[in-house]
C-alpha positions as a Markdown table, in Angstrom:
| # | Residue | x | y | z |
|---|---|---|---|---|
| 1 | Ser | -2.8 | -6.0 | -4.7 |
| 2 | Cys | -3.4 | -4.8 | -8.2 |
| 3 | Cys | -1.7 | -2.7 | -9.6 |
| 4 | Gly | -4.9 | -1.1 | -12.2 |
| 5 | Cys | -3.2 | -3.2 | -15.2 |
| 6 | Thr | -4.3 | -5.9 | -17.1 |
| 7 | Ser | -1.2 | -7.6 | -18.4 |
| 8 | Cys | 1.0 | -8.0 | -15.2 |
| 9 | Leu | 2.0 | -11.4 | -13.7 |
| 10 | Gly | 1.0 | -9.7 | -10.4 |
| 11 | Cys | -2.3 | -9.5 | -12.0 |
| 12 | Phe | -2.1 | -12.7 | -13.2 |
| 13 | Phe | -1.6 | -14.9 | -10.4 |
| 14 | Gly | -3.9 | -12.8 | -8.4 |
| 15 | Asp | -6.7 | -13.8 | -10.3 |
| 16 | Leu | -5.5 | -17.3 | -10.5 |
| 17 | Met | -5.2 | -17.7 | -6.4 |
| 18 | Ala | -8.6 | -15.2 | -5.7 |
| 19 | Pro | -10.5 | -18.8 | -5.5 |
| 20 | Tyr | -8.6 | -20.4 | -3.3 |
| 21 | Leu | -7.9 | -17.4 | -1.4 |
| 22 | Gln | -11.8 | -17.1 | -0.9 |
| 23 | Thr | -11.5 | -20.5 | -0.2 |
| 24 | Lys | -9.1 | -20.6 | 2.9 |
| 25 | Glu | -11.3 | -17.8 | 4.6 |
| 26 | Thr | -14.5 | -19.5 | 4.4 |
| 27 | Ile | -13.0 | -22.5 | 6.2 |
| 28 | Lys | -11.5 | -20.5 | 8.5 |
| 29 | Asn | -14.1 | -18.5 | 9.4 |
| 30 | Tyr | -16.7 | -21.8 | 9.8 |
| 31 | Tyr | -15.0 | -24.4 | 11.5 |
| 32 | Gly | -12.3 | -22.0 | 12.9 |
| 33 | Ile | -9.3 | -24.6 | 10.8 |
| 34 | Asn | -6.3 | -22.8 | 9.4 |
| 35 | Val | -5.5 | -24.1 | 5.8 |
| 36 | Gly | -2.4 | -23.2 | 3.3 |
| 37 | Gly | 1.0 | -24.4 | 2.5 |
| 38 | Trp | 4.3 | -23.0 | 0.9 |
| 39 | Val | 6.5 | -24.7 | -2.3 |
| 40 | Gln | 10.7 | -24.1 | -1.5 |
| 41 | Ala | 13.2 | -24.4 | -4.6 |
| 42 | Gly | 17.0 | -24.1 | -4.7 |
| 43 | Met | 19.9 | -24.4 | -6.2 |
| 44 | Thr | 23.5 | -25.0 | -5.1 |
| 45 | Ala | 27.4 | -24.3 | -6.9 |
| 46 | Asn | 30.3 | -26.1 | -5.7 |
| 47 | Phe | 33.6 | -25.0 | -6.6 |
| 48 | Glu | 35.1 | -28.4 | -6.1 |
| 49 | Asp | 32.7 | -29.3 | -8.5 |
| 50 | Pro | 32.7 | -33.8 | -7.6 |
| 51 | His | 31.9 | -36.3 | -9.8 |
| 52 | Asp | 28.9 | -37.8 | -7.5 |
| 53 | Arg | 27.4 | -34.5 | -7.6 |
| 54 | Tyr | 26.6 | -34.3 | -3.7 |
| 55 | Asn | 27.8 | -31.4 | -1.6 |
| 56 | Gly | 29.7 | -34.3 | 1.2 |
| 57 | Pro | 27.7 | -34.3 | 4.7 |
| 58 | Met | 25.3 | -31.4 | 4.0 |
| 59 | Leu | 22.4 | -32.0 | 3.8 |
| 60 | Leu | 18.7 | -30.9 | 2.0 |
| 61 | Asn | 20.7 | -28.7 | -0.2 |
| 62 | Asp | 22.9 | -31.9 | -1.3 |
| 63 | Arg | 22.7 | -31.8 | -5.2 |
| 64 | Val | 25.6 | -29.7 | -7.3 |
| 65 | Gly | 23.8 | -27.9 | -9.7 |
| 66 | Asp | 20.3 | -29.2 | -9.9 |
| 67 | Leu | 17.5 | -27.3 | -9.1 |
| 68 | Gln | 15.6 | -28.9 | -6.0 |
| 69 | Met | 12.2 | -28.8 | -4.9 |
| 70 | Asn | 13.0 | -29.2 | -1.6 |
| 71 | Gln | 9.4 | -28.9 | -0.2 |
| 72 | Leu | 5.7 | -29.1 | -1.7 |
| 73 | Trp | 3.9 | -28.2 | 1.9 |
| 74 | Met | 0.5 | -28.2 | 2.9 |
| 75 | Tyr | -1.0 | -27.9 | 6.3 |
| 76 | Ala | -4.6 | -27.8 | 7.9 |
| 77 | Glu | -4.9 | -26.7 | 11.7 |
| 78 | Lys | -7.1 | -26.0 | 14.3 |
| 79 | Pro | -5.4 | -24.1 | 16.8 |
| 80 | Val | -6.2 | -24.6 | 20.2 |
| 81 | Asp | -7.2 | -21.6 | 22.7 |
| 82 | Thr | -8.9 | -21.3 | 26.3 |
| 83 | Gly | -7.1 | -18.0 | 27.0 |
| 84 | Gly | -5.8 | -19.4 | 30.1 |
| 85 | Cys | -9.5 | -20.7 | 31.1 |
| 86 | Gly | -11.4 | -23.6 | 30.1 |
| 87 | Val | -11.4 | -26.6 | 27.7 |
| 88 | Asp | -10.2 | -26.8 | 23.8 |
| 89 | Ala | -9.6 | -29.3 | 21.2 |
| 90 | Gly | -7.9 | -29.1 | 18.0 |
| 91 | Gly | -4.9 | -30.9 | 15.8 |
| 92 | Arg | -2.9 | -30.3 | 13.1 |
| 93 | Leu | -1.5 | -32.3 | 9.6 |
| 94 | Asp | 1.4 | -31.7 | 7.8 |
| 95 | Val | 2.0 | -33.3 | 4.6 |
| 96 | Phe | 4.8 | -32.3 | 2.2 |
| 97 | Tyr | 6.6 | -33.7 | -1.3 |
| 98 | Gly | 9.7 | -32.7 | -2.3 |
| 99 | Thr | 13.6 | -33.5 | -2.2 |
| 100 | Asp | 13.8 | -33.3 | 2.1 |
| 101 | Trp | 12.4 | -36.0 | 2.9 |
| 102 | Arg | 15.2 | -38.3 | 2.8 |
| 103 | Ala | 17.1 | -36.4 | 5.8 |
| 104 | Ala | 17.1 | -38.7 | 8.5 |
| 105 | Tyr | 14.9 | -35.5 | 10.6 |
| 106 | Phe | 12.5 | -35.6 | 8.6 |
| 107 | His | 12.1 | -39.3 | 8.7 |
| 108 | Gly | 9.4 | -41.7 | 10.2 |
| 109 | Phe | 11.5 | -44.6 | 10.0 |
| 110 | Gly | 9.5 | -47.8 | 9.5 |
| 111 | Trp | 6.5 | -46.1 | 7.7 |
| 112 | Glu | 7.8 | -43.3 | 5.8 |
| 113 | Asp | 10.8 | -45.5 | 4.2 |
| 114 | Leu | 9.2 | -48.9 | 4.2 |
| 115 | Arg | 5.2 | -48.0 | 3.2 |
| 116 | Leu | 5.0 | -44.2 | 1.2 |
| 117 | Asn | 8.3 | -44.3 | -0.5 |
| 118 | Gly | 10.8 | -47.1 | -2.7 |
| 119 | Pro | 14.8 | -47.0 | -1.5 |
| 120 | Asp | 16.1 | -45.1 | -4.4 |
| 121 | Gln | 13.7 | -42.0 | -4.6 |
| 122 | Leu | 15.2 | -38.8 | -5.2 |
| 123 | Tyr | 11.6 | -37.2 | -4.6 |
| 124 | Gly | 9.2 | -38.3 | -1.8 |
| 125 | Leu | 6.2 | -38.3 | 0.5 |
| 126 | Ser | 6.5 | -37.4 | 4.0 |
| 127 | Ile | 3.8 | -37.1 | 7.1 |
| 128 | Ala | 5.8 | -34.1 | 9.0 |
| 129 | Gln | 3.0 | -33.8 | 11.5 |
| 130 | Met | -0.7 | -35.6 | 12.4 |
| 131 | Tyr | -1.3 | -34.4 | 16.3 |
| 132 | Ala | -4.5 | -34.4 | 17.9 |
| 133 | Glu | -4.3 | -31.0 | 20.7 |
| 134 | Phe | -5.8 | -30.9 | 23.8 |
| 135 | Ala | -5.6 | -27.5 | 25.8 |
| 136 | Val | -6.8 | -27.3 | 30.0 |
| 137 | Asn | -6.5 | -24.0 | 31.0 |
| 138 | Asp | -2.8 | -22.9 | 31.0 |
| 139 | Leu | -2.0 | -27.1 | 30.1 |
| 140 | Ser | -1.8 | -28.6 | 26.7 |
| 141 | Val | -1.4 | -31.8 | 25.4 |
| 142 | Arg | -0.7 | -33.5 | 21.9 |
| 143 | Ile | -0.7 | -36.6 | 21.1 |
| 144 | Gly | 0.8 | -38.3 | 17.6 |
| 145 | Arg | 3.6 | -36.9 | 14.8 |
| 146 | Met | 4.7 | -33.5 | 15.9 |
| 147 | Thr | 7.8 | -31.3 | 16.3 |
| 148 | Gly | 10.0 | -31.8 | 19.1 |
| 149 | Ile | 11.3 | -29.4 | 21.3 |
| 150 | Leu | 15.3 | -29.1 | 21.1 |
| 151 | Val | 16.3 | -27.2 | 17.9 |
| 152 | Tyr | 16.1 | -23.4 | 17.1 |
| 153 | Gln | 16.1 | -24.6 | 13.2 |
| 154 | Ile | 13.1 | -25.8 | 12.3 |
| 155 | Ala | 12.0 | -27.8 | 9.5 |
| 156 | Pro | 9.5 | -25.0 | 7.6 |
| 157 | Pro | 12.4 | -23.1 | 5.8 |
| 158 | Met | 10.6 | -19.5 | 6.6 |
| 159 | Gly | 11.5 | -20.3 | 9.6 |
| 160 | Asn | 15.3 | -20.3 | 9.3 |
| 161 | Phe | 17.7 | -17.4 | 8.1 |
| 162 | Phe | 19.6 | -19.4 | 6.0 |
| 163 | Tyr | 18.9 | -22.2 | 2.7 |
| 164 | Ser | 21.5 | -24.8 | 4.1 |
| 165 | His | 21.5 | -26.4 | 7.6 |
| 166 | Ser | 23.8 | -26.6 | 10.5 |
| 167 | Tyr | 24.9 | -29.9 | 11.5 |
| 168 | Ala | 24.1 | -29.4 | 14.4 |
| 169 | Ile | 20.1 | -30.0 | 12.8 |
| 170 | Cys | 21.3 | -32.8 | 10.7 |
| 171 | Tyr | 23.1 | -35.1 | 12.3 |
| 172 | Gly | 23.0 | -33.8 | 16.4 |
| 173 | Glu | 19.3 | -33.2 | 17.1 |
| 174 | Pro | 15.4 | -35.2 | 17.0 |
| 175 | Ile | 13.5 | -32.6 | 14.9 |
| 176 | Leu | 10.6 | -34.9 | 14.4 |
| 177 | Ile | 9.1 | -37.3 | 17.6 |
| 178 | Thr | 5.8 | -39.8 | 17.7 |
| 179 | Gly | 4.7 | -39.9 | 21.2 |
| 180 | Leu | 3.1 | -37.2 | 23.2 |
| 181 | Met | 4.2 | -33.7 | 24.7 |
| 182 | Ala | 2.7 | -31.9 | 27.3 |
| 183 | Asp | 3.4 | -28.1 | 27.8 |
| 184 | Asn | 2.4 | -26.1 | 30.6 |
| 185 | Gln | 2.9 | -22.4 | 31.3 |
| 186 | Met | 3.6 | -21.9 | 34.5 |
| 187 | Ser | 3.8 | -17.4 | 33.7 |
| 188 | Asp | 4.0 | -15.4 | 31.1 |
| 189 | Gln | 8.1 | -16.1 | 30.7 |
| 190 | Leu | 8.1 | -19.6 | 32.4 |
| 191 | Thr | 6.9 | -22.8 | 30.3 |
| 192 | Val | 7.6 | -26.3 | 31.2 |
| 193 | Leu | 7.6 | -29.0 | 28.5 |
| 194 | Ala | 7.9 | -33.0 | 28.9 |
| 195 | Gly | 6.9 | -36.0 | 26.7 |
| 196 | Phe | 7.4 | -39.5 | 25.8 |
| 197 | His | 8.1 | -40.4 | 22.3 |
| 198 | Gln | 9.3 | -43.8 | 19.7 |
| 199 | Gly | 12.7 | -43.1 | 19.5 |
| 200 | Val | 14.9 | -40.5 | 17.3 |
| 201 | His | 13.3 | -40.3 | 13.8 |
| 202 | Gln | 11.1 | -43.4 | 14.5 |
| 203 | Trp | 7.5 | -43.8 | 13.7 |
| 204 | Asp | 7.2 | -47.1 | 14.8 |
| 205 | Asn | 8.9 | -48.2 | 17.8 |
| 206 | Asn | 11.3 | -50.5 | 16.8 |
| 207 | Asn | 12.6 | -51.7 | 20.6 |
| 208 | Gly | 10.1 | -51.5 | 22.6 |
| 209 | Glu | 11.0 | -48.8 | 25.1 |
| 210 | Leu | 10.1 | -45.0 | 25.1 |
| 211 | Asn | 12.4 | -42.1 | 25.3 |
| 212 | Leu | 11.7 | -39.1 | 27.5 |
| 213 | Gln | 12.2 | -35.5 | 26.4 |
| 214 | Ala | 11.7 | -32.1 | 28.5 |
| 215 | Gly | 12.8 | -28.9 | 29.2 |
| 216 | Leu | 11.9 | -25.9 | 29.7 |
| 217 | Met | 11.8 | -22.1 | 27.9 |
| 218 | Trp | 11.9 | -19.1 | 29.7 |
| 219 | Thr | 11.7 | -15.0 | 28.3 |
| 220 | Ser | 12.1 | -11.6 | 30.2 |
| 221 | Arg | 9.7 | -9.3 | 30.5 |
| 222 | Asp | 11.3 | -7.0 | 28.7 |
| 223 | Gln | 11.4 | -9.9 | 25.9 |
| 224 | Arg | 15.1 | -8.8 | 24.6 |
| 225 | Phe | 16.8 | -12.6 | 25.9 |
| 226 | Ser | 15.5 | -15.9 | 25.8 |
| 227 | Ala | 16.9 | -19.2 | 27.4 |
| 228 | Ala | 15.6 | -22.6 | 26.5 |
| 229 | Tyr | 16.7 | -26.0 | 27.7 |
| 230 | Ala | 16.0 | -29.5 | 26.6 |
| 231 | Phe | 16.7 | -32.9 | 26.7 |
| 232 | Asp | 16.2 | -36.0 | 25.4 |
| 233 | Leu | 16.5 | -39.6 | 26.8 |
| 234 | Gly | 16.3 | -43.4 | 26.3 |
| 235 | Arg | 17.6 | -46.0 | 23.5 |
| 236 | Asn | 17.7 | -45.2 | 19.7 |
| 237 | Asp | 18.5 | -48.4 | 17.4 |
| 238 | Phe | 18.0 | -46.2 | 14.2 |
| 239 | Leu | 22.2 | -46.3 | 13.8 |
| 240 | Pro | 24.0 | -48.6 | 12.4 |
| 241 | Ala | 24.5 | -51.8 | 14.1 |
| 242 | Leu | 28.2 | -52.0 | 13.5 |
| 243 | Phe | 28.3 | -49.3 | 16.6 |
| 244 | His | 26.9 | -51.2 | 19.0 |
| 245 | Leu | 25.4 | -48.4 | 21.1 |
| 246 | Gln | 22.3 | -48.4 | 23.5 |
| 247 | Glu | 20.5 | -45.4 | 26.3 |
| 248 | Glu | 21.5 | -41.8 | 24.6 |
| 249 | Tyr | 21.4 | -38.6 | 26.0 |
| 250 | Leu | 21.4 | -35.6 | 24.3 |
| 251 | His | 20.4 | -31.7 | 25.1 |
| 252 | Ser | 20.1 | -28.4 | 23.5 |
| 253 | Ile | 20.4 | -25.3 | 25.1 |
| 254 | Val | 19.6 | -22.1 | 22.7 |
| 255 | Leu | 20.1 | -18.2 | 24.2 |
| 256 | Lys | 18.3 | -15.4 | 22.4 |
| 257 | Tyr | 19.6 | -11.7 | 22.8 |
| 258 | Gln | 18.1 | -8.6 | 21.1 |
| 259 | Leu | 21.1 | -6.3 | 20.8 |
| 260 | Thr | 19.5 | -3.7 | 19.2 |
| 261 | Glu | 15.8 | -3.4 | 17.4 |
| 262 | Arg | 17.5 | -4.5 | 14.3 |
| 263 | Met | 19.9 | -6.9 | 15.4 |
| 264 | Leu | 19.5 | -10.5 | 16.7 |
| 265 | Tyr | 22.0 | -13.1 | 18.3 |
| 266 | Val | 21.6 | -16.4 | 19.1 |
| 267 | Ile | 23.8 | -18.8 | 20.5 |
| 268 | Gln | 23.1 | -22.4 | 20.6 |
| 269 | Asn | 24.9 | -25.2 | 22.3 |
| 270 | Asp | 24.3 | -29.6 | 21.5 |
| 271 | Tyr | 25.9 | -32.3 | 23.4 |
| 272 | Gly | 25.5 | -35.8 | 23.1 |
| 273 | Tyr | 26.3 | -39.0 | 24.7 |
| 274 | Ala | 25.8 | -43.1 | 23.9 |
| 275 | Asn | 26.9 | -45.6 | 25.8 |
| 276 | Ala | 27.7 | -48.6 | 24.0 |
| 277 | Glu | 28.0 | -52.7 | 24.6 |
| 278 | Thr | 30.8 | -54.4 | 26.5 |
| 279 | Gly | 34.2 | -54.0 | 24.4 |
| 280 | Phe | 32.7 | -51.2 | 22.4 |
| 281 | Glu | 33.3 | -47.2 | 22.4 |
| 282 | Asp | 31.1 | -45.2 | 23.3 |
| 283 | Ala | 29.8 | -42.3 | 21.2 |
| 284 | Tyr | 30.2 | -38.2 | 22.1 |
| 285 | Trp | 29.2 | -35.6 | 20.0 |
| 286 | Tyr | 28.7 | -32.3 | 20.7 |
| 287 | Gly | 29.1 | -28.4 | 19.1 |
| 288 | Ile | 28.2 | -24.7 | 19.2 |
| 289 | Asn | 26.4 | -22.4 | 16.3 |
| 290 | Gln | 26.1 | -18.8 | 16.5 |
| 291 | His | 23.9 | -16.7 | 14.4 |
| 292 | Leu | 24.2 | -12.6 | 13.6 |
| 293 | Leu | 21.3 | -11.7 | 12.2 |
| 294 | Tyr | 20.2 | -7.7 | 10.9 |
| 295 | Thr | 17.4 | -6.2 | 9.5 |
| 296 | Leu | 18.2 | -3.4 | 6.7 |
| 297 | Asn | 14.9 | -2.2 | 6.5 |
| 298 | Lys | 11.5 | -4.3 | 5.3 |
| 299 | Lys | 12.5 | -6.2 | 2.5 |
| 300 | Trp | 15.9 | -6.9 | 3.4 |
| 301 | Ser | 18.1 | -8.7 | 6.2 |
| 302 | Ala | 21.6 | -9.5 | 6.7 |
| 303 | Gly | 23.1 | -12.7 | 8.8 |
| 304 | Ala | 26.1 | -15.2 | 9.5 |
| 305 | Arg | 26.2 | -18.1 | 11.1 |
| 306 | Val | 29.2 | -19.7 | 12.6 |
| 307 | Glu | 29.3 | -23.7 | 13.8 |
| 308 | Trp | 31.8 | -26.1 | 15.3 |
| 309 | Phe | 30.4 | -29.7 | 15.3 |
| 310 | Arg | 32.5 | -32.5 | 16.8 |
| 311 | Asp | 31.6 | -36.2 | 15.6 |
| 312 | Asp | 33.8 | -37.7 | 18.9 |
| 313 | Asp | 33.8 | -41.4 | 17.7 |
| 314 | Gly | 32.4 | -41.4 | 14.1 |
| 315 | Thr | 28.8 | -42.2 | 14.9 |
| 316 | Arg | 27.0 | -39.2 | 13.6 |
| 317 | Val | 27.3 | -37.4 | 10.5 |
| 318 | Leu | 27.3 | -40.4 | 7.4 |
| 319 | Gly | 25.4 | -40.4 | 3.7 |
| 320 | Leu | 21.5 | -40.4 | 3.4 |
| 321 | Gly | 22.5 | -43.3 | 1.0 |
| 322 | Asn | 23.5 | -45.1 | 4.7 |
| 323 | Leu | 19.5 | -44.1 | 5.7 |
| 324 | Asp | 17.9 | -46.1 | 2.3 |
| 325 | Ala | 17.8 | -43.2 | 0.5 |
| 326 | Gln | 19.3 | -41.8 | -2.7 |
| 327 | Gly | 22.2 | -39.2 | -1.5 |
| 328 | Trp | 25.5 | -39.1 | -0.6 |
| 329 | Asp | 26.8 | -42.2 | 0.1 |
| 330 | Gly | 29.6 | -41.5 | 2.2 |
| 331 | Leu | 30.2 | -44.2 | 5.2 |
| 332 | Pro | 30.2 | -43.4 | 8.7 |
| 333 | Gly | 34.0 | -42.5 | 10.8 |
| 334 | Phe | 34.8 | -39.1 | 10.3 |
| 335 | Arg | 36.0 | -38.8 | 13.7 |
| 336 | Gly | 36.6 | -35.2 | 13.5 |
| 337 | Ser | 35.3 | -31.2 | 13.9 |
| 338 | Phe | 33.5 | -29.9 | 11.1 |
| 339 | Thr | 33.9 | -25.6 | 11.4 |
| 340 | Thr | 31.2 | -24.0 | 8.9 |
| 341 | Leu | 31.0 | -20.1 | 7.9 |
| 342 | Thr | 27.9 | -19.1 | 6.2 |
| 343 | Leu | 27.0 | -15.6 | 5.3 |
| 344 | Gly | 23.4 | -14.9 | 3.6 |
| 345 | Leu | 20.7 | -12.4 | 2.7 |
| 346 | Asn | 16.6 | -12.5 | 2.8 |
| 347 | Trp | 15.1 | -10.5 | 0.5 |
| 348 | Lys | 11.2 | -10.5 | 0.4 |
| 349 | Pro | 10.0 | -8.6 | -2.3 |
| 350 | Lys | 6.2 | -9.8 | -1.1 |
| 351 | Ala | 4.8 | -10.7 | 2.3 |
| 352 | Asn | 4.8 | -14.1 | 1.5 |
| 353 | Ile | 7.8 | -14.5 | -0.9 |
| 354 | Leu | 11.5 | -15.3 | 0.4 |
| 355 | Val | 15.2 | -15.4 | -1.3 |
| 356 | Arg | 17.7 | -16.5 | 0.5 |
| 357 | Pro | 20.9 | -16.2 | -1.1 |
| 358 | Glu | 24.0 | -17.3 | 1.0 |
| 359 | Ala | 27.5 | -18.1 | 0.7 |
| 360 | Arg | 29.3 | -21.4 | 2.9 |
| 361 | Trp | 32.9 | -22.7 | 3.9 |
| 362 | Asp | 33.1 | -26.2 | 5.2 |
| 363 | Trp | 35.8 | -27.5 | 6.6 |
| 364 | Tyr | 36.7 | -30.7 | 8.6 |
| 365 | Asn | 40.0 | -31.7 | 10.7 |
| 366 | Gly | 39.7 | -35.5 | 11.7 |
| 367 | Ser | 40.8 | -38.5 | 10.1 |
| 368 | Thr | 39.3 | -40.5 | 7.2 |
| 369 | Asn | 36.4 | -42.4 | 7.5 |
| 370 | Leu | 35.7 | -46.2 | 7.1 |
| 371 | Ala | 36.3 | -46.5 | 3.2 |
| 372 | Gly | 39.7 | -44.1 | 4.0 |
| 373 | Glu | 37.8 | -41.2 | 2.3 |
| 374 | Met | 37.8 | -37.2 | 3.2 |
| 375 | Pro | 34.2 | -35.7 | 3.5 |
| 376 | Phe | 33.8 | -33.6 | 0.6 |
| 377 | Asp | 34.5 | -34.0 | -3.3 |
| 378 | Asp | 34.5 | -37.6 | -3.9 |
| 379 | Gly | 36.1 | -38.5 | -0.6 |
| 380 | Thr | 39.5 | -36.4 | -1.8 |
| 381 | Ser | 38.8 | -32.8 | 0.4 |
| 382 | Ser | 39.1 | -31.6 | 3.7 |
| 383 | Ser | 36.8 | -28.4 | 2.5 |
| 384 | Gln | 34.7 | -26.8 | 0.2 |
| 385 | Cys | 33.0 | -24.1 | -0.5 |
| 386 | Thr | 29.1 | -23.3 | -2.1 |
| 387 | Val | 27.0 | -20.9 | -2.9 |
| 388 | Ala | 23.0 | -21.6 | -2.9 |
| 389 | Thr | 19.6 | -19.5 | -3.5 |
| 390 | Asp | 16.5 | -20.9 | -3.0 |
| 391 | Val | 13.3 | -19.4 | -2.9 |
| 392 | Val | 9.8 | -20.0 | -0.8 |
| 393 | Ile | 6.5 | -18.8 | -2.1 |
| 394 | Met | 4.0 | -19.2 | 0.4 |
| 395 | Phe | 0.2 | -19.5 | 0.0 |
């Protein structure tokens, strides 16, 4: 809203955005389509000051001392709404440009790495979602590229409390899938979901097989407690061939409890298993991450995250450079445990502006990788401390 003056930045940007906001409202009113987006940029400092300027296995805010535009994101969505009775159709398209395209869970291997972007790009284009949706009564079906159902943390930054990401979301879970997903709201408390997709992180099907992903979500009548279980089962061939892994099972369990009106507690468990060809080791990975979030007032919130992630056989934690994109080139083979403590604040000076400063400590307990390196500080250290902040502007 205008403050009454003629020279402040708020009025300047308000005037600048006015035609866009008017067009956005017109599209929604006449066509029932929501359009919008956001821009996210941040910077991370590392007290170890690594020469390669990477924060080891920390993904997304992985560069040391560089301003990263993680996401310049645009979306268009026609939501489906049957009111529990009837038929409707819609869909959604999400496209973004930024450094986040390099993360495996944003990747659509076979499309974005081969057709949209080059192998050494720090910035690139990603089609995060592109699906059609059909609904009949309480049943809806999505077909295309979409968000999976296994996670607590999500791709849009506004949905996460912290700028940095957990090891679970970076290395243990499929975030985006290409396929079909159906969900049926069985009651006000229970929703069941099930579908098939091309394989973890795959845009194209590279092995002729489909993965099964399914789960359920339950919420208490008073809305204070919720529980979700989801699993993914199938063959995933995106991992380096040297592991000789075949069928893979992984699951995620998320429990959320509203302790008080201002305090939320979340605990998530991940477990994964992949069998191997004869003569090679099976692979296991698992972990627990916990969030405690407290609302101070309308503009400020405080939060803490504690995570323990175990890569039992050194098959999960590997560098972005090994995924044909510019980034930390840490080789796989970190057979050990990663523990993190993250403390942070969220500040919302305006409804559409979010600032997220944080401090994070990482520790690793395990063996060196295939190159004889540790995860942090150019392969020389088993721990690091980082401070970071980002700004998200929604439009």
